[in-house]
MARZA-679279 format. One line per 2 residues: their letters; for each residue x, y, z of C-alpha. Coordinates in Angstrom, 1 decimal. Layout:
<atoms>
a	X/Y/Z  ...
</atoms>
This chain:
<atoms>
mn	107.8/82.4/123.5  108.6/80.6/119.9
vt	108.0/82.4/117.0  107.9/81.6/113.1
lv	109.2/84.0/110.7  108.1/82.7/107.0
yp	109.9/83.9/103.7  107.3/83.1/101.0
cl	109.6/84.5/97.9  109.5/81.8/95.3
rn	108.4/83.4/92.1  112.2/85.6/91.9
fg	114.1/83.3/93.8  114.3/80.2/92.3
gw	110.9/78.1/93.4  110.6/75.1/95.4
ns	113.5/73.3/96.9  115.8/75.9/95.4
lg	118.0/77.3/98.2  121.7/76.3/97.3
kn	120.7/75.8/93.7  119.6/79.1/92.3
re	121.9/82.2/92.1  119.5/84.6/94.0
gc	120.1/82.5/97.1  123.0/83.9/97.9
fi	121.0/87.6/98.9  119.9/87.4/102.2
lh	116.8/89.7/102.8  117.7/92.6/105.8
gl	114.2/92.6/107.2  113.4/89.0/108.5
ps	117.0/88.9/110.1  116.8/92.1/111.6
ia	113.3/91.5/113.4  114.7/88.2/114.5
ac	117.6/89.8/116.3  115.2/92.0/118.2
le	113.1/89.4/118.9  116.2/87.1/120.3
ek	117.0/90.2/122.3  113.9/89.8/124.6
gh	114.2/86.4/125.1  112.0/84.7/122.1
nv	112.9/81.7/120.2  112.6/82.3/116.2
kl	112.7/80.1/113.6  112.2/80.4/109.7
ld	110.0/78.6/107.2  111.6/79.0/103.9
lr	109.7/78.2/101.3  113.1/77.6/99.2
er	113.6/74.8/101.1  110.6/73.1/101.1
hs	109.5/70.9/98.4  105.6/71.5/97.7
wd	102.8/73.1/99.6  102.0/69.6/100.9
dt	105.4/69.6/102.3  104.9/73.2/103.6
yd	101.7/71.8/105.4  103.5/68.9/107.0
wi	106.2/71.1/108.3  103.9/73.5/109.7
tr	102.3/70.5/111.8  105.4/69.9/113.5
dn	106.3/73.3/114.1  106.1/74.4/117.9
sm	104.8/78.2/117.3  101.6/79.5/117.9
iy	102.8/83.0/116.4  103.9/83.5/112.4
gi	105.3/86.6/111.2  104.8/86.4/107.6
ym	107.0/88.6/105.0  104.6/89.7/101.8
st	105.9/91.6/98.7  103.7/92.4/96.0
ld	105.2/89.7/93.6  104.5/87.2/96.7
yh	101.2/88.0/97.7  99.3/84.9/96.7
ea	102.0/82.6/98.2  101.9/84.7/101.5
kt	98.1/84.2/101.5  98.5/80.4/101.1
ta	100.9/79.8/103.5  98.6/81.9/106.1
el	95.8/79.8/105.0  97.8/76.5/105.6
ir	98.8/77.8/109.0  95.3/78.5/110.1
ka	94.2/75.3/108.6  97.0/73.5/110.9
kp	96.8/75.5/114.0  93.1/77.5/114.1
na	94.5/79.4/117.0  97.9/80.4/115.9
ki	98.1/84.8/115.6  99.2/85.3/112.1
iv	100.8/88.6/111.3  101.8/89.8/107.8
gg	104.1/92.7/107.1  106.4/93.8/104.8
ph	106.2/96.1/101.4  102.9/95.1/100.4
ps	101.0/95.7/103.4  103.1/98.5/104.1
vi	102.0/100.3/101.1  97.9/99.2/100.9
pe	97.2/98.0/104.5  93.6/98.5/104.3
vv	93.3/96.0/101.1  95.4/93.3/102.7
ae	93.2/93.3/105.7  90.1/92.5/103.6
dk	91.8/88.9/103.9  90.6/87.4/107.7
vf	93.1/84.8/107.2  95.5/87.4/108.7
dy	95.0/88.5/112.3  97.1/91.5/111.9
vf	98.5/93.2/109.0  101.4/95.5/109.9
ag	102.8/98.4/108.1  106.2/99.9/108.0
eg	109.1/99.0/109.9  108.9/96.0/112.4
ei	112.2/95.8/114.9  110.4/98.1/117.6
tf	106.6/97.4/117.6  106.4/93.8/116.3
pd	108.2/92.3/119.2  105.5/94.2/121.2
lv	102.8/93.0/119.6  103.9/89.4/120.1
en	104.5/89.8/123.7  101.0/92.5/123.6
pd	98.8/91.3/121.1  95.5/92.7/122.7
ky	96.7/96.5/122.8  96.9/96.4/119.1
pr	94.3/97.2/116.6  94.3/95.0/113.4
iv	96.2/96.8/111.5  99.0/97.9/112.9
hg	101.8/100.8/112.4  105.4/100.2/113.3
eh	107.7/102.7/114.8  110.8/103.8/113.0
pd	113.9/102.3/114.8  117.2/104.5/115.5
ln	119.2/102.3/113.3  122.4/102.5/115.6
kl	120.3/101.2/118.4  119.5/97.5/116.5
pf	121.6/94.6/116.9  123.2/93.1/114.2
ed	121.0/90.9/112.1  120.6/87.3/113.0
re	121.4/85.7/109.5  121.3/82.5/111.1
if	117.5/81.9/110.8  118.2/81.2/107.1
nm	120.2/78.1/105.9  124.0/79.8/105.8
kk	125.7/76.4/104.6  123.4/76.9/101.8
vl	123.4/80.4/101.2  127.1/80.5/101.4
at	127.6/77.9/99.2  125.7/79.6/96.4
kh	127.3/81.1/93.5  126.8/84.3/92.2
ii	127.0/85.2/88.6  129.7/87.6/88.8
fp	130.7/88.1/92.7  132.8/85.4/94.0
sp	131.9/83.0/97.2  131.4/83.0/100.0
fm	129.3/86.4/99.2  127.9/88.5/101.7
nv	125.3/91.5/101.3  124.6/94.5/103.9
is	123.0/97.4/104.1  123.7/100.8/105.4
gr	120.4/102.9/105.5  116.8/102.8/104.6
gc	114.8/104.5/101.9  116.1/107.0/99.6
ph	116.0/111.0/99.4  115.1/111.2/95.8
nc	111.6/110.9/94.4  111.4/108.4/91.2
sf	107.7/107.7/90.2  108.6/104.3/90.1
ck	109.2/103.9/93.5  107.4/106.8/95.9
pg	105.6/107.4/97.8  105.5/103.8/98.2
ed	109.5/103.5/99.5  108.5/106.0/101.9
li	105.1/104.1/103.1  107.7/101.4/104.4
fg	110.5/103.2/105.6  109.7/106.9/106.3
kf	112.4/109.3/106.1  115.5/108.1/104.3
rm	118.3/107.7/107.2  121.8/106.0/107.0
rs	123.5/104.1/110.2  126.5/105.6/111.5
vd	130.2/104.4/109.9  130.8/102.7/113.2
hl	127.5/100.8/113.4  127.6/99.6/109.6
mg	131.8/98.8/110.0  130.6/96.9/113.2
ei	128.7/94.5/111.3  130.9/94.4/108.5
em	133.8/93.5/110.9  131.3/90.4/112.6
le	130.7/89.3/109.4  134.0/89.0/108.1
qk	135.3/87.2/111.1  132.2/84.5/111.2
yq	131.9/84.0/107.6  135.4/85.0/105.9
fn	133.4/86.4/103.1  135.1/87.1/99.9
fl	132.9/89.6/98.5  130.5/92.4/100.0
li	127.7/93.9/98.4  126.0/96.9/99.9
dd	122.5/96.7/99.1  121.7/100.3/99.4
dl	119.5/102.0/96.9  122.2/104.8/97.3
ft	125.2/104.3/99.3  126.4/107.7/98.1
as	123.7/109.9/99.7  126.6/111.6/101.5
td	130.2/111.8/99.6  131.6/112.7/103.4
yv	130.2/109.6/104.6  131.6/107.4/101.5
ye	135.0/108.9/102.5  134.7/108.0/106.3
wc	133.9/104.9/105.3  136.6/104.1/103.1
dr	138.9/105.2/105.7  137.3/102.9/108.3
ye	137.0/99.8/105.5  140.6/100.0/104.2
ki	142.0/97.5/106.7  139.5/94.7/105.7
kk	139.9/95.4/101.8  138.0/92.9/100.5
pf	136.5/93.6/97.2  133.0/95.1/97.1
si	130.1/96.6/95.2  128.0/99.6/95.5
qt	125.0/101.0/93.9  124.9/104.7/93.3
ra	123.4/107.3/90.9  124.4/108.5/87.6
dw	124.4/112.2/88.6  126.6/111.8/91.6
as	129.3/109.4/89.7  129.3/111.8/86.7
rn	130.6/114.7/89.1  132.4/112.3/91.8
id	135.2/110.8/90.0  137.8/111.3/93.2
al	135.5/109.7/95.5  135.0/106.7/93.1
qr	138.8/106.1/92.8  138.9/106.2/96.6
mk	136.9/103.5/96.8  138.5/101.7/94.1
ev	141.8/102.1/96.4  140.0/100.0/99.2
gl	138.4/97.3/97.1  135.3/98.5/94.9
gw	135.3/96.4/91.8  131.5/97.1/90.3
vr	129.4/99.6/90.3  125.6/99.3/89.9
mg	123.6/102.3/88.6  120.0/102.5/87.6
le	120.6/104.5/84.2  116.8/103.5/83.4
sg	116.5/105.1/80.0  118.6/106.7/77.3
nq	115.7/109.1/76.1  115.1/112.5/78.3
ri	111.5/112.3/78.1  111.1/109.1/79.9
ln	113.6/110.0/82.4  111.4/112.6/83.1
lm	108.3/111.1/83.4  110.3/108.7/86.0
rk	111.3/112.0/87.8  114.9/110.5/88.0
gv	116.4/113.8/88.1  119.2/112.9/85.6
tv	120.2/113.4/82.4  121.4/111.0/79.6
eq	124.5/113.2/79.6  125.0/112.3/83.0
nv	124.3/108.8/82.5  126.7/108.6/79.9
qa	129.3/110.7/82.0  128.8/108.4/84.7
ve	129.8/105.3/82.8  133.2/106.9/81.4
nc	134.0/108.1/84.8  134.1/104.1/85.9
hk	135.5/103.3/83.1  138.4/106.0/83.3
ig	139.4/104.6/86.4  139.0/100.8/85.7
lq	136.0/100.2/87.3  133.1/97.7/85.8
vi	129.7/98.7/86.0  126.4/96.8/86.2
an	123.7/99.0/84.3  119.9/98.8/85.5
ym	117.6/99.8/82.7  113.9/99.7/82.0
lg	112.0/99.3/78.6  108.5/99.3/77.7
np	107.7/102.0/79.8  104.2/103.6/79.7
se	103.8/105.8/76.6  107.3/104.9/75.3
tk	107.6/105.1/71.7  109.7/102.6/69.9
ae	112.3/105.6/68.9  112.3/106.0/72.5
tl	112.8/102.2/73.6  116.2/102.3/70.7
dt	117.6/105.5/72.5  118.3/103.3/75.6
in	119.2/100.2/74.0  121.8/102.2/71.7
mi	122.8/104.2/74.6  123.5/101.1/76.2
kr	125.4/99.3/73.3  127.8/102.6/73.1
ln	128.8/102.3/76.5  130.6/99.0/76.3
ie	128.9/98.3/79.5  130.2/95.0/81.4
wk	126.9/93.8/82.7  123.8/94.8/81.4
sa	120.7/94.5/83.9  117.5/95.1/81.6
af	114.1/94.9/82.7  110.4/95.6/81.3
yt	108.8/98.4/83.4  106.6/96.6/86.4
pi	103.9/98.6/87.9  104.5/98.5/91.4
vg	101.2/99.1/93.5  101.7/102.3/95.9
td	103.8/104.4/93.3  103.0/107.0/91.3
ly	104.0/105.4/87.9  101.4/102.7/88.8
dy	98.9/105.2/89.8  99.3/106.6/86.0
cr	99.3/103.1/84.1  95.9/102.2/86.2
ah	94.3/106.0/85.2  95.4/105.3/81.5
kl	94.0/102.0/81.6  97.3/100.4/80.6
lv	97.9/97.3/83.5  96.9/94.0/82.2
sd	95.8/92.8/85.3  93.9/94.4/88.3
dp	96.0/92.0/90.2  99.5/93.7/91.0
av	101.1/90.3/91.8  100.7/88.8/88.1
lg	102.2/91.8/86.2  105.5/90.1/86.7
tr	109.2/90.3/87.9  111.6/93.1/87.1
ti	113.5/90.8/84.6  113.0/90.6/80.8
te	110.5/88.0/80.6  107.6/87.1/78.0
qp	104.8/88.0/80.7  103.3/91.3/79.5
rl	102.7/94.3/82.1  101.2/97.0/79.9
kg	98.8/97.0/77.5  100.0/98.2/74.1
vd	103.8/97.3/74.5  105.6/95.5/71.4
yd	107.4/93.0/74.2  108.2/90.5/71.2
wi	109.6/93.8/69.3  111.4/94.9/72.1
qr	113.5/91.6/72.7  114.3/91.3/68.9
qm	116.1/94.8/69.0  117.8/93.6/72.1
yg	118.7/90.1/71.5  118.6/89.6/67.5
ny	119.7/86.0/66.7  119.7/85.1/69.7
yr	116.2/86.1/70.3  115.4/83.9/67.5
qr	117.6/80.6/68.9  115.8/81.3/72.2
hf	112.2/80.9/71.0  113.4/78.1/68.4
vr	114.6/76.0/71.2  111.5/76.5/73.8
av	109.3/75.4/70.7  111.1/72.2/69.9
ln	111.1/71.4/73.5  107.4/72.4/74.1
ry	106.7/70.1/70.9  108.8/67.1/72.0
pv	108.1/66.9/76.1  110.2/63.6/76.0
la	113.4/66.6/75.7  112.4/68.3/78.9
pl	115.4/67.2/80.5  117.1/69.5/78.8
rk	115.6/72.4/79.3  118.1/74.2/81.8
va	121.0/73.1/79.3  119.5/74.6/76.5
sr	118.7/77.5/78.2  121.9/78.2/79.6
lv	123.1/77.8/75.7  120.9/80.2/74.4
k	120.4/82.9/77.1
</atoms>
């Protein structure tokens, strides 16, 4: 059976005709390649409609009319809700009898709401490796809203990354890491309870669990042989949930010893410098941490479970042994005062962090902090897809937050230069071709 999976992620990943041209294109989304491998294991033919390789909605429609599938599985994040729905509408227009199944984070969190859109035949909630292939083969035995069975991660085939255009993916230059770049994931979910993630993440993945070191290393060894990557990113929210696991993995990875990056928590990094040192010995170069805030009240509001002192100690531990740090942090949080915002900005400046990944807080549907914002009438829109990306942009997320003031505190003269350049470009459309060059100069 022919099955087409759909990746409609345009907003966060570069837009039309961007694959291979935008730095975000080097990241492989894990869900679709994993489901593709499970479908192929059962004898189905799988292809991918990646909107980043299309030029427009008209071009997308033409592609669909030429496609030989009658079953479509569409990935949907909250941010890409409208793009996913528009793609489904084009499929329905071109092929009235096709089966259209939508899954991913957004349907997993609020399946009943997504099911109100009749363009979708099935709304899939949760993980798809076991249940989705059965739905494809036996659609009549399932209700409109389908809840996926959680798989044993160690029994899954390795992801079929080839559904993506890997030539373009591998050629994409990451802003920090050398190419070719490869990303893997060792587990699913998270054992912690941050209010900006939970309980939505649990609705997607269920109980936190990790693959065995054997299974993870089997995939890494295969990827190294097939793609000869120069840098490995371990994508997990929390690779260091078990320190024993970290040491076991290091012993196995030592023979590959390619540079890599992991993500951890500040409380773990503040008290496990020996484990960080061991990872450095086998190739660790960059440590990503969600410091989130330099103010304890805001950390408590987030239910982060760390202290400001642990944030500081974690970064100092990394620097002490020669590791570079990517710090994720959020500004413009609900109820955050300007003094509390400055606590975060000043902490980041004091720590001399190598890569500062700032974000305005984005309310994510299905999380407790989103519900807090809704209850306190802070949301700028009832449509969660218009609340913006996690990066610093001028699109407001919450009422009452002075985003202009925050950016001035962060960027100073660079902020004024950027707005001056944008004003000139907007005033004189003939200068539009200079927009990309100018944006790099004042980034």
